[in-house]
N, C-alpha and C positions, 0 to 999 in steps of 0.2 A: 364578506363581513356577516358574521354570525350574531344576531341580536336576540337576547333572551330577557324575559321578564320573570324575576324570581319574587314569589309572594310567600311570605312564611307568617308565623304567629305574631311577630313583632317588626316585621320589616317588609318594605316593597323596593327593590332595586331593578335597574336595568343594567345588563352587562353586554359588552361587545367583545368578540374575539376575532383575531386575524389569524386563524389557524384552523386545520383540517380535522381536528380531533379535540373534545372538550370532555374531561372526565368530572364527574359529579359523585360525592361521597361525603361521609362524615369527618374525616380526618384532613389535618393539613397536608398539602401536596396536591389536592385536587384542584382543578381549575375553579370549581364552584364547591364551596364547603358548606354542608348543611348540618348544623351541630344538633342532631336529634338522635336519641337511642333507637328510634324507628328507621333510621338511615343506615345502611352498611357503611363500612369504611370505605369501599370502592363499590358504588351503587350502580351507576349506569355511565354510559358514555355516549356522546352524539358524535358521529363519524361522517365525513364526506366521501362518498363513493361515486366518482364521475360527477354527475350533475345532481345526484340525490343526497338527501340527509337521511341518516339511518340511526334510530335509537336502539342501543343494546344494553339490555339488562344483564348485568355481570353475576348472575346467580345471587342476586340480593335475597337477604333473609325474608324481608317483609313483601318483597315484589314492588313493581311498578305499574302504574296505569296510564294509559293514553286515551284521553277523552272518555274515561269512564271504564275502559276495557283493559283487562290484565295484559301485560306484555310478556310474551314467551319468546325468548331468543332476540332477534332483531326485527324492526319494523320501520317502514319508511314514515318520516314526519315532514310536516309542511306548515306553512304560515298559519296561525291561529290554533294550531293544535296545543293542547293542554296536557302537560306531564304532571302526574301526581306521585310524590314520593314522601311518605310519612306525612307530616303536617304541611309540607311545602307544595306549591304549585309552580310550574315552570311554563311560561306560555312562549311560543315561537312568534317573535315579532318580525324577523327577517331571516331568510335562509339564502341570502347570497353571499357564500363565503368566498374570500378572497386570499387564496392561498399563496399568490405570488408577492403579497406584501412583504418587504424586507424586514419589518419589524415583527416577525412571526413570534408566536408564544407569548404576546402580551396582551392584555385585555385593559379596557377602560370602563370605569363603573361611575354611576352616578344615580342619586335617588330622584324618584318622580312622584308626582301627586296621583291623581285619578284618571289622567288622560291615557288613552289606550292608542298607541300609534300603529296598531296592526291594521285598524280601519281608517285609513286617512279621510278627512272630510275636507270639503272645499275650503271653509274658512281657516282650517289648520294649515293646509298646503299654501294658501294664499299668504298667510303670516308667515310661514317658513320662507317662502320665496322673497318676501319683502325684507326679511331680516337678512338672509345669507346673500342675496343678490341685490345689495342696497342701491346700485345705481343703474341707469339705463344701458349703459355698455356692458355691464356684466350680465343683466337680463337677456340682452340681444345675443350675446356670445353663448349664454346657456341654451337659447333656442337653436342657434345655429349648429352647436355641437350635438345636442341630444334631441331636439324636437324640429327637425328640419321640415316635416310637413305643416307644422304651426307657422314656422318662421316664414315659409312662403305666403302665408295669409297676412303678414304684418306689413304694414304700409308706413311710409315716412310720416304720414299724417297722424298716426296713432300716437297717443300719450301713454305713459305707464299703466294707468288704470285700464285702458282699452286693451294693452297687450296682456295683463294679467287675466282680464275677463275672457280673452280668446284662449288662453292656455287652460283656464278653469273649464270652459265649455267644451274644449275639443281633447284636452289631455287626459291621459290615463294617470289618475291620482297615485295608484299604487307604483306605477312605473317611475313617476316623478319622485315619489319618497324614496324609492330604491336608488334612483340616480344620485339624489342628494346625499343619501346614506354612503355611497360608494365614493363618490367624487368631492364631497365637501364635509368629510367626516367630522373635522374638528369644529367647523362652523354648525354642525348638526347637533353636536354635543353640546355646544355653547347655547344654541337656540332652545334645546330641551331643558337644559339646566335653569336657564332664565325665565322660562315660561311654563312654570309648574302649574298645575291646577289642583284645586282642593285644598290650598294652604291658607 
């Protein structure tokens, strides 16, 4: 699952893609359309090569910058990298592309406030787990499937709060966020949509 935050002069949106190549440019037909004369018709593409994400500038007229440096040809990109194209900035929020998804070439999109999910915080992850895994059986199943080391520390005497405290203390927040994004995609979108910040 590729997750990008697009920030422009009058818009801020987060987009998800279940595909191994994402085209960005000024005209319709691109996966991300940036309607500015500073953007070429077909400006850049983001492609998956094995386990890497590569940003390729398609000989654009005004160029592309990655973290402030001009892109020449193709460069590797990773989480938190920022791509500048004309008046737009695109931030990489997740680079876990799932190319085996049967609904390829589809994207889902929704608008966010000011929260940046590239840097998960404990309160954010805790709120996310509480929303997506509403019952204790769901939380236990999540630990069994994805956090076996933490599951071994859970006892029958622990209530939900204690279990969540254990996950927050010993879990890798970025890994948990990535698991939720991949395995609970619809609920993840629902959570982000309902929990906007800065409105």
